[in-house]
N, CA and C of each residue as an Amber inpcrd file, in Angstrom:
protein
   579
  38.3320000 174.9950000  54.7900000  37.4560000 174.5880000  53.7100000
  36.5730000 173.4150000  54.1500000  37.2020000 172.3690000  54.7130000
  36.4490000 171.2090000  55.1740000  35.4730000 171.6030000  56.2800000
  35.9140000 172.4730000  57.1440000  35.0540000 172.9160000  58.2410000
  33.8230000 173.6440000  57.6930000  34.0070000 174.4950000  56.6970000
  32.8830000 175.2280000  56.1160000  31.9040000 174.2860000  55.4150000
  32.4470000 173.3110000  54.6810000  31.5800000 172.3410000  54.0030000
  30.8100000 171.5070000  55.0160000  31.4860000 171.0790000  56.0750000
  30.8200000 170.2910000  57.1110000  29.7170000 171.0910000  57.7820000
  30.0060000 172.3400000  58.0880000  29.0100000 173.1970000  58.7160000
  27.8210000 173.4160000  57.7810000  28.0950000 173.6520000  56.5180000
  27.0090000 173.8630000  55.5460000  26.1460000 172.6120000  55.4230000
  26.7670000 171.4370000  55.3530000  26.0070000 170.1880000  55.2620000
  25.1710000 169.9650000  56.5120000  25.7610000 170.2250000  57.6800000
  25.0300000 170.0620000  58.9350000  23.8240000 170.9920000  58.9830000
  24.0210000 172.2440000  58.6270000  22.9170000 173.2070000  58.6590000
  21.8310000 172.8390000  57.6530000  22.2230000 172.3860000  56.4880000
  21.2330000 171.9930000  55.4810000  20.4030000 170.8150000  55.9740000
  21.0550000 169.8120000  56.5520000  20.3230000 168.6640000  57.0810000
  19.4420000 169.0660000  58.2530000  19.9690000 169.8800000  59.1340000
  19.1970000 170.3090000  60.3060000  17.9750000 171.1130000  59.9100000
  18.1140000 171.9230000  58.8990000  17.0090000 172.7850000  58.4880000
  15.9250000 172.0200000  57.7470000  16.2640000 170.9250000  57.1050000
  15.2800000 170.2260000  56.2850000  14.6340000 169.0450000  56.9660000
  15.2430000 168.4710000  57.9740000  14.7060000 167.2580000  58.5790000
  13.2660000 167.4190000  59.0540000  12.8790000 168.4940000  59.7580000
  11.4940000 168.5850000  60.2110000  10.4690000 168.6590000  59.0880000
  10.8530000 169.0540000  57.9070000   9.9050000 169.1940000  56.8130000
   9.5920000 167.8610000  56.1430000  10.3850000 166.8290000  56.3730000
  10.1840000 165.5490000  55.7190000   9.0610000 164.7500000  56.3840000
   8.4630000 163.8710000  55.6210000   7.5020000 162.9090000  56.1490000
   7.7780000 161.5890000  55.4460000   7.3240000 160.5010000  56.0440000
   7.5480000 159.1960000  55.4270000   6.7140000 159.0710000  54.1510000
   7.2980000 158.4150000  53.1620000   6.5980000 158.2380000  51.8870000
   5.4970000 157.2000000  52.0290000   4.4120000 157.4100000  51.3070000
   3.2980000 156.4790000  51.2910000   3.6440000 155.3420000  50.3300000
   3.6550000 154.0930000  50.8180000   4.0050000 152.9780000  49.9240000
   3.0400000 152.8180000  48.7480000   1.7840000 153.2020000  48.9340000
   0.8200000 153.0740000  47.8300000   1.1840000 154.0040000  46.6760000
   1.7370000 155.1690000  46.9940000   2.0950000 156.1370000  45.9660000
   3.5040000 155.9400000  45.4260000   4.4170000 155.5680000  46.2890000
   5.8340000 155.5410000  45.9130000   6.4390000 154.1380000  45.8740000
   5.7300000 153.1500000  46.3560000   6.2380000 151.7910000  46.3890000
   6.9150000 151.4840000  47.7110000   6.9760000 150.2240000  48.0440000
   7.5150000 149.7840000  49.3250000   9.0160000 150.0330000  49.4470000
   9.7570000 149.8600000  48.3590000  11.2050000 150.0840000  48.4030000
  11.5130000 151.5430000  48.7150000  10.8380000 152.4590000  48.0360000
  11.0600000 153.8900000  48.2800000  10.6300000 154.2770000  49.6910000
   9.5180000 153.7090000  50.1670000   9.0600000 154.0080000  51.5240000
  10.0790000 153.5180000  52.5460000  10.6020000 152.3280000  52.3440000
  11.6260000 151.7950000  53.2480000  12.9120000 152.5930000  53.1790000
  13.3180000 152.9690000  51.9710000  14.5460000 153.7430000  51.7930000
  14.4430000 155.1030000  52.4750000  13.2820000 155.7230000  52.3630000
  13.1240000 157.0590000  52.9350000  13.0160000 157.0410000  54.4510000
  12.5860000 155.9250000  55.0000000  12.2850000 155.8790000  56.4320000
  13.4520000 156.3190000  57.3200000  14.6610000 155.7490000  57.1900000
  15.7570000 156.1960000  58.0600000  16.2650000 157.6010000  57.7370000
  16.0060000 158.0640000  56.5370000  16.5250000 159.3690000  56.1220000
  15.7110000 160.5360000  56.6630000  14.5100000 160.2690000  57.1270000
  13.6160000 161.3450000  57.5510000  13.4410000 161.4370000  59.0490000
  14.2750000 160.7380000  59.7940000  14.2110000 160.8240000  61.2480000
  15.5740000 161.1870000  61.7990000  15.6470000 162.2560000  62.5530000
  16.9250000 162.6930000  63.1050000  17.5440000 161.6180000  63.9860000
  16.7060000 160.8760000  64.7160000  17.2390000 159.8140000  65.5660000
  17.9620000 158.7610000  64.7370000  17.3650000 158.3730000  63.6200000
  17.9970000 157.3720000  62.7550000  19.2960000 157.9030000  62.1630000
  19.2640000 159.1190000  61.6650000  20.4520000 159.6930000  61.0340000
  21.6100000 159.7720000  62.0320000  21.3410000 160.2750000  63.2310000
  22.4020000 160.4120000  64.2370000  23.0430000 159.0660000  64.5670000
  22.2090000 158.0430000  64.7490000  22.7460000 156.7250000  65.1050000
  23.5460000 156.1300000  63.9620000  22.9900000 156.1520000  62.7600000
  23.6710000 155.5050000  61.6270000  25.0070000 156.1680000  61.3150000
  25.0370000 157.4910000  61.3670000  26.2940000 158.1990000  61.1030000
  27.2870000 157.9420000  62.2410000  26.8120000 157.9070000  63.4840000
  27.7090000 157.6300000  64.6210000  28.3180000 156.2370000  64.5160000
  27.5380000 155.2680000  64.0700000  28.0840000 153.9140000  63.8670000
  29.2180000 153.9700000  62.8470000  29.0160000 154.7110000  61.7720000
  30.0610000 154.8370000  60.7530000  31.3020000 155.5280000  61.2770000
  31.1160000 156.6020000  62.0410000  32.2800000 157.3070000  62.6080000
  33.0280000 156.4030000  63.5770000  32.2970000 155.6710000  64.4050000
  32.9370000 154.7500000  65.3530000  33.7370000 153.6950000  64.5970000
  33.1570000 153.1400000  63.5320000  33.8610000 152.1440000  62.7210000
  35.1250000 152.7530000  62.1050000  35.0290000 153.9950000  61.6210000
  36.2000000 154.6550000  61.0260000  37.2810000 154.8880000  62.0720000
  36.8750000 155.2250000  63.2900000  37.8630000 155.4210000  64.3580000
  38.6110000 154.1320000  64.6660000  37.9130000 153.0170000  64.5820000
  38.5520000 151.7240000  64.8580000  39.4310000 151.2910000  63.6840000
  38.9760000 151.5700000  62.4780000  39.7430000 151.2320000  61.2730000
  39.7810000 149.7410000  61.0050000  40.5390000 149.3620000  60.0060000
  40.7200000 147.9540000  59.6540000  39.4120000 147.2630000  59.3230000
  39.2680000 146.0560000  59.8660000  38.0750000 145.2420000  59.5970000
  36.8000000 145.8610000  60.1530000  36.9310000 146.7600000  61.1340000
  35.7540000 147.4150000  61.7170000  35.0050000 148.2340000  60.6820000
  35.6950000 148.6800000  59.6380000  35.0550000 149.4990000  58.6070000
  33.8820000 148.7840000  57.9400000  33.9360000 147.4630000  57.8710000
  32.8080000 146.7430000  57.2850000  32.1000000 145.8440000  58.2930000
  32.7960000 145.3720000  59.3350000  32.1510000 144.4740000  60.2880000
  31.1660000 145.1820000  61.2130000  31.4900000 146.3840000  61.6550000
  30.5840000 147.1090000  62.5560000  29.2890000 147.4880000  61.8260000
  29.3500000 148.1090000  60.6440000  28.0960000 148.3940000  59.9350000
  27.3190000 147.1280000  59.5570000  28.0340000 146.0670000  59.1970000
  27.3570000 144.8160000  58.8540000  26.6260000 144.2490000  60.0600000
  27.2410000 144.3240000  61.2340000  26.5760000 143.8610000  62.4570000
  25.3060000 144.6600000  62.7010000  25.3650000 145.9600000  62.4570000
  24.1840000 146.7980000  62.6660000  23.0850000 146.4260000  61.6800000
  23.3950000 146.4180000  60.4010000  22.3740000 146.1730000  59.3840000
  21.7830000 144.7720000  59.5320000  22.6240000 143.7760000  59.7520000
  22.1290000 142.4000000  59.8930000  21.1950000 142.2310000  61.0810000
  21.5730000 142.7900000  62.2110000  20.7370000 142.6570000  63.3960000
  19.4890000 143.5270000  63.2910000  19.5930000 144.6530000  62.6090000
  18.4210000 145.4940000  62.3880000  17.3720000 144.7250000  61.5780000
  17.8050000 143.9800000  60.5900000  16.8760000 143.1760000  59.7890000
  16.2420000 142.0900000  60.6590000  17.0220000 141.5040000  61.5780000
  16.4680000 140.5050000  62.4980000  15.4050000 141.1350000  63.3990000
  15.6440000 142.3430000  63.8850000  14.6510000 143.0450000  64.6950000
  13.3900000 143.3500000  63.9050000  13.5630000 143.7190000  62.6460000
  12.4320000 143.9640000  61.7570000  11.6070000 142.6900000  61.6090000
  12.2920000 141.5760000  61.3870000  11.5980000 140.2860000  61.2570000
  10.8230000 139.9290000  62.5150000  11.4290000 140.1820000  63.6680000
  10.7410000 139.8960000  64.9350000   9.4710000 140.7280000  65.0590000
   9.5330000 141.9760000  64.6440000   8.3550000 142.8530000  64.7360000
   7.2420000 142.3960000  63.8140000   7.5730000 142.0480000  62.5730000
   6.4970000 141.6680000  61.6530000   5.9290000 140.2860000  61.9910000
   6.6840000 139.4960000  62.7660000   6.1520000 138.2220000  63.2470000
   5.3330000 138.3990000  64.5230000   5.2930000 139.6300000  65.0280000
   4.4700000 139.9210000  66.1920000   5.1580000 139.7440000  67.5300000
   6.4790000 139.5560000  67.5310000   7.2080000 139.3960000  68.7950000
   7.2600000 140.7460000  69.5120000   6.7600000 140.7910000  70.7440000
   6.7970000 142.0640000  71.4720000   8.2140000 142.4000000  71.9340000
   8.5000000 143.6640000  72.0110000   9.7940000 144.1310000  72.5020000
   9.5360000 145.3940000  73.3090000   9.8040000 145.3370000  74.6120000
   9.5290000 146.5190000  75.4340000  10.5730000 147.6120000  75.2330000
  10.1640000 148.8280000  75.5260000  11.0560000 149.9870000  75.5760000
  11.7500000 150.2980000  74.2530000  11.0890000 150.0770000  73.1390000
  11.7230000 150.2960000  71.8350000  12.1670000 151.7520000  71.6860000
  11.2650000 152.6890000  71.8610000  11.6230000 154.0970000  71.6580000
  12.6510000 154.5940000  72.6820000  12.5230000 154.2730000  73.9770000
  13.5700000 154.7110000  74.9190000  14.9500000 154.1370000  74.5840000
  15.0040000 152.8920000  74.1270000  16.3040000 152.3010000  73.7870000
  16.8670000 152.9570000  72.5300000  16.0080000 153.3070000  71.5790000
  16.4880000 154.0140000  70.3820000  17.0960000 155.3570000  70.7920000
  16.4220000 156.0800000  71.6750000  16.9620000 157.3600000  72.1470000
  18.2590000 157.1420000  72.9270000  18.2970000 156.0860000  73.7370000
  19.5240000 155.7720000  74.4800000  20.6720000 155.4250000  73.5320000
  20.3380000 154.8320000  72.3770000  21.3870000 154.4690000  71.4230000
  22.1020000 155.7010000  70.8890000  21.3660000 156.8030000  70.7190000
  21.9900000 158.0370000  70.2410000  23.0030000 158.5360000  71.2680000
  22.5850000 158.5630000  72.5150000  23.4610000 159.0380000  73.5860000
  24.6650000 158.1110000  73.7340000  24.4150000 156.7990000  73.7650000
  25.4920000 155.8340000  73.9430000  26.5140000 155.9170000  72.8130000
  26.0420000 155.8780000  71.5830000  26.9680000 155.8990000  70.4490000
  27.7200000 157.2220000  70.3740000  27.0320000 158.3190000  70.6700000
  27.7200000 159.6090000  70.7140000  28.8250000 159.6130000  71.7580000
  28.5380000 159.0580000  72.9330000  29.5590000 158.9960000  73.9880000
  30.7270000 158.0960000  73.5950000  30.4330000 156.9960000  72.9180000
  31.5150000 156.0880000  72.5070000  32.4470000 156.7740000  71.5110000
  31.8700000 157.5540000  70.6130000  32.6960000 158.3050000  69.6630000
  33.4720000 159.3930000  70.4060000  32.7980000 160.0900000  71.3270000
  33.4420000 161.1890000  72.0560000  34.5740000 160.6940000  72.9490000
  34.3780000 159.5640000  73.6060000  35.3860000 159.0570000  74.5400000
  36.5120000 158.3020000  73.8490000  36.2450000 157.7850000  72.6640000
  37.2480000 157.0370000  71.8850000  37.9290000 155.9620000  72.7270000
  37.1230000 155.1930000  73.4530000  37.6730000 154.1250000  74.2860000
  38.1910000 152.9880000  73.4130000  39.3190000 152.4070000  73.7670000
  39.8600000 151.2920000  72.9800000  39.1380000 149.9840000  73.3340000
  38.0340000 149.7440000  72.6770000  37.2390000 148.5460000  72.9320000
  37.5470000 147.4850000  71.8850000  37.4100000 146.2050000  72.2680000
  37.6180000 145.1430000  71.2690000  36.5200000 145.1730000  70.2060000
  36.8800000 144.7720000  69.0150000  35.9610000 144.8090000  67.8850000
  34.6760000 144.0290000  68.1780000  34.7920000 142.8730000  68.7910000
  33.6050000 142.0780000  69.1190000  32.6580000 142.8120000  70.0570000
  33.2020000 143.5530000  70.9950000  32.3680000 144.3330000  71.9110000
  31.6400000 145.4540000  71.1990000  32.3250000 146.1090000  70.2900000
  31.6990000 147.1860000  69.5120000  30.5880000 146.6140000  68.6420000
  30.8590000 145.4860000  67.9880000  29.8430000 144.8500000  67.1550000
  28.6350000 144.4420000  67.9900000  28.8770000 143.9020000  69.1820000
  27.7750000 143.5160000  70.0560000  26.9520000 144.7100000  70.5050000
  27.6140000 145.8020000  70.8130000  26.9000000 147.0050000  71.2570000
  26.0230000 147.5620000  70.1480000  26.5720000 147.6860000  68.9330000
  25.7570000 148.2310000  67.8490000  24.6400000 147.2640000  67.4680000
  24.9090000 145.9600000  67.5670000  23.8790000 144.9700000  67.2510000
  22.7190000 145.0520000  68.2410000  23.0220000 145.2490000  69.5100000
  21.9670000 145.3850000  70.5120000  21.0110000 146.5090000  70.1290000
  21.5600000 147.6840000  69.8570000  20.7210000 148.8200000  69.5040000
  20.0500000 148.6350000  68.1430000  20.7300000 147.9800000  67.2190000
  20.1700000 147.7620000  65.8830000  18.8950000 146.9350000  65.9370000
  18.8320000 145.9700000  66.8590000  17.6330000 145.1460000  66.9730000
  16.4180000 146.0100000  67.2800000  16.5970000 146.9920000  68.1560000
  15.5020000 147.8930000  68.5070000  15.1320000 148.7990000  67.3350000
  16.1340000 149.2800000  66.6080000  15.8510000 150.1030000  65.4330000
  15.0700000 149.2930000  64.3960000  15.4750000 148.0580000  64.1750000
  14.7640000 147.1960000  63.2310000  13.3420000 146.9070000  63.6700000
  13.1700000 146.6800000  64.9670000  11.8280000 146.4100000  65.4930000
  10.9220000 147.6200000  65.2640000  11.4720000 148.8120000  65.4490000
  10.6920000 150.0300000  65.1980000  10.2850000 150.1160000  63.7300000
  11.1930000 149.7700000  62.8230000  10.8550000 149.7740000  61.3920000
   9.7170000 148.7920000  61.1240000   9.7850000 147.6250000  61.7320000
   8.7350000 146.6220000  61.5400000   7.4010000 147.0800000  62.0860000
   7.4410000 147.8020000  63.1900000   6.2100000 148.3240000  63.7740000
   5.5780000 149.4210000  62.9480000   6.3480000 150.0310000  62.0550000
   5.8530000 151.1270000  61.2230000   5.6780000 150.7090000  59.7650000
   5.6050000 149.4140000  59.5310000   5.5260000 148.8730000  58.1740000
   4.2810000 149.3610000  57.4390000   3.1500000 149.3720000  58.1150000
   1.9160000 149.8220000  57.4870000   1.5440000 148.9690000  56.2900000
   1.2050000 149.6000000  55.1900000   0.7420000 148.8990000  53.9880000
   1.8880000 148.4820000  53.0660000   3.1080000 148.7550000  53.4580000
   4.2520000 148.4270000  52.6040000   4.4930000 146.9250000  52.5800000
   5.0500000 146.4440000  51.4810000   5.4810000 145.0580000  51.3840000
   6.7480000 144.8720000  52.1870000   6.7730000 143.8750000  53.0550000
   7.8640000 143.7090000  54.0220000   9.2330000 143.5640000  53.3630000
   9.3440000 142.7340000  52.3540000  10.6550000 142.4640000  51.7580000
  11.2470000 143.7150000  51.1130000  10.4640000 144.4170000  50.3060000
  10.9760000 145.6190000  49.6460000  11.2120000 146.7580000  50.6430000
  10.3390000 146.8810000  51.6380000  10.5240000 147.9020000  52.6730000
  11.8310000 147.6450000  53.4180000  12.0790000 146.3770000  53.7910000
  13.3120000 146.0130000  54.4970000  14.5390000 146.2870000  53.6300000
  14.4550000 145.9500000  52.3590000  15.5790000 146.2170000  51.4520000
  15.8530000 147.7100000  51.3800000  14.7920000 148.5030000  51.3080000
  14.9540000 149.9530000  51.2260000  15.6120000 150.5370000  52.4570000
  15.1340000 150.1700000  53.6620000  15.7420000 150.7730000  54.8450000
  17.1270000 150.2030000  55.1190000  17.3970000 148.9790000  54.6900000
  18.7460000 148.4240000  54.8460000  19.7420000 149.1750000  53.9550000
  19.3410000 149.4740000  52.7380000  20.2120000 150.2160000  51.8130000
  20.4680000 151.6240000  52.3430000  19.4120000 152.3060000  52.7890000
  19.5790000 153.6620000  53.3180000  20.4550000 153.6650000  54.5700000
  20.2620000 152.6740000  55.4220000  21.0800000 152.5760000  56.6350000
  22.5390000 152.3760000  56.2700000  22.8090000 151.4760000  55.3280000
  24.1880000 151.2420000  54.8960000  24.8010000 152.5170000  54.3110000
  24.0090000 153.2660000  53.5650000  24.5120000 154.5260000  52.9980000
  24.8410000 155.5370000  54.0970000  24.0180000 155.5990000  55.1380000
  24.3140000 156.4920000  56.2550000  25.5660000 156.0420000  57.0050000
  25.7570000 154.7290000  57.1140000  26.9960000 154.2190000  57.7170000
  28.2040000 154.6480000  56.8860000  28.0930000 154.5240000  55.5730000
  29.1900000 154.9300000  54.6850000  29.4640000 156.4300000  54.8380000
  28.4020000 157.2270000  54.9640000  28.5930000 158.6710000  55.1870000
  29.3380000 158.9100000  56.4980000  28.9940000 158.1580000  57.5370000
  29.6990000 158.2780000  58.8160000  31.1480000 157.8480000  58.7140000
  31.3920000 156.7740000  57.9820000  32.7760000 156.3250000  57.7720000
  33.5550000 157.4020000  57.0330000  32.9400000 157.9660000  55.9980000
  33.5990000 159.0460000  55.2600000  33.8910000 160.2380000  56.1480000
  32.9330000 160.6050000  56.9860000  33.1500000 161.7270000  57.9110000
  34.2610000 161.4000000  58.9050000  34.2550000 160.1750000  59.4030000
  35.2970000 159.7650000  60.3460000  36.6790000 159.7810000  59.7230000
  36.7810000 159.3060000  58.4940000  38.0700000 159.3150000  57.7890000
  38.4970000 160.7460000  57.5010000  37.5420000 161.5820000  57.0590000
  37.8730000 162.9880000  56.7780000  38.3320000 163.6970000  58.0420000
  37.6590000 163.4600000  59.1560000  38.0650000 164.0730000  60.4170000
  39.4390000 163.5650000  60.8440000  39.7280000 162.3130000  60.5180000
  41.0240000 161.7410000  60.8600000  42.1820000 162.3710000  60.1030000
  41.9020000 162.9910000  58.9870000  42.9530000 163.6260000  58.1800000
  43.1700000 165.0890000  58.5420000  42.2690000 165.6300000  59.3410000
  42.3610000 167.0320000  59.7340000  43.2580000 167.1460000  60.9640000
  43.9890000 168.2500000  61.0480000  44.8060000 168.4840000  62.2260000
  43.8790000 168.5130000  63.4430000  44.3460000 167.9720000  64.5440000
  43.5470000 167.8350000  65.7670000  42.3230000 166.9640000  65.5190000
  42.4970000 165.9000000  64.7550000  41.3840000 165.0290000  64.3810000
  40.6630000 164.4790000  65.5980000  41.3910000 164.0850000  66.6020000
  40.7590000 163.5260000  67.7900000  39.7900000 164.5000000  68.4250000
  40.1560000 165.7580000  68.4450000  39.3010000 166.7680000  69.0440000
  37.9980000 166.9200000  68.2520000  38.0740000 167.0080000  66.9320000
  36.8790000 167.1780000  66.1190000  35.9740000 165.9450000  66.1980000
  36.5620000 164.7700000  66.1930000  35.7740000 163.5500000  66.3080000
  35.0750000 163.4950000  67.6530000  35.7750000 163.8640000  68.7110000
  35.1720000 163.8580000  70.0450000  34.0520000 164.8940000  70.1460000
  34.2420000 166.0310000  69.5290000  33.1870000 167.0510000  69.5250000
  31.9550000 166.5230000  68.7770000  32.1760000 165.8560000  67.6500000
  31.0550000 165.2750000  66.9030000  30.3180000 164.2450000  67.7510000
  31.0610000 163.4140000  68.4750000  30.4350000 162.4230000  69.3490000
  29.6480000 163.0800000  70.4770000  30.2440000 164.0850000  71.0930000
  29.5570000 164.7910000  72.1780000  28.3030000 165.4850000  71.6700000
  28.3830000 166.0810000  70.4820000  27.2070000 166.7350000  69.9020000
  26.1000000 165.7180000  69.6260000  26.4790000 164.5220000  69.1810000
  25.4940000 163.4630000  68.9470000  24.8260000 163.0650000  70.2510000
  25.6230000 162.8640000  71.3060000  25.0520000 162.4970000  72.6020000
  24.1220000 163.5820000  73.1220000  24.5120000 164.8370000  72.9840000
  23.6530000 165.9420000  73.4210000  22.3640000 166.0050000  72.6050000
  22.4610000 165.7440000  71.3100000  21.2610000 165.7200000  70.4730000
  20.3260000 164.6030000  70.9280000  20.8910000 163.4600000  71.3110000
  20.0730000 162.3670000  71.8290000  19.3570000 162.7490000  73.1090000
  20.0650000 163.4420000  73.9920000  19.4250000 163.9140000  75.2300000
  18.3240000 164.9190000  74.9140000  18.5860000 165.7960000  73.9680000
  17.5760000 166.7690000  73.5630000  16.3360000 166.0720000  73.0180000
  16.5390000 165.0790000  72.1500000  15.3900000 164.3430000  71.5910000
  14.6230000 163.6070000  72.6820000  15.3450000 163.0810000  73.6720000
  14.7020000 162.3250000  74.7410000  13.8770000 163.2100000  75.6630000
  14.3750000 164.3930000  75.9610000  13.7150000 165.2090000  76.9740000
  12.9120000 166.3830000  76.4230000  13.2110000 166.8030000  75.2000000
  12.4640000 167.9160000  74.6220000  11.2640000 167.4350000  73.8170000
  11.3080000 166.1730000  73.3800000  10.2290000 165.6700000  72.5380000
   9.2570000 164.9650000  73.3140000
C-alpha cells in the first residue's frame, strides 16, 4: 500500500513539474512568488526532500537542527545576493548538492550532527543566493518568507518520507534506493540539461 502511494505521488510530481512556471509577483504577490519558487524546480525539490530524509535517518535533534541549518543559511545566501555579493559557480554547486545529498542518504554514513549541519548549510548558501538572483520585481522580505516556508515544508515532507521508510520492512534498502535515485537525478539534471 505504502509503495503504491509513494509511486503514485512520485509519478504525479514528475509529470507536473515541467508544466509549472514561477509566479509573477505583480499578479500574485511577493509571498506567493517566493513560496512557489522552490516548488517548481526539480533541483530544489530533490535537495529539500533529501535534507529531510537525511535528518530523519539521523533522528533525535537532527530532525529540527539539520533543516534549520539549511533554511537559516539559505536566507543568509539570499541576503548576500540581494546585497550584490558575487558568488561563483552557483548553478554547478546547486546541481552538485543534489548528487551529494543523494549519496549521503544512499550511503547512510554515520556522520556527526555538526558535520551534517555544516554540509547542508554550505549548499543552502548557494540555493539562497540563487533565490536572491531571481528576485526580480518581488519584495525581498515577503519573497524570502515565502521560499523559506516552502523549503521548510519540503524538509518536513522529506522527514515524513524518511520516517515512513524507516517503518517499512527493509527500510535501509528503500532509503538507500531513494538516495541513489536522487543522486542519479542530479547527474541527469547536470548533464542532460
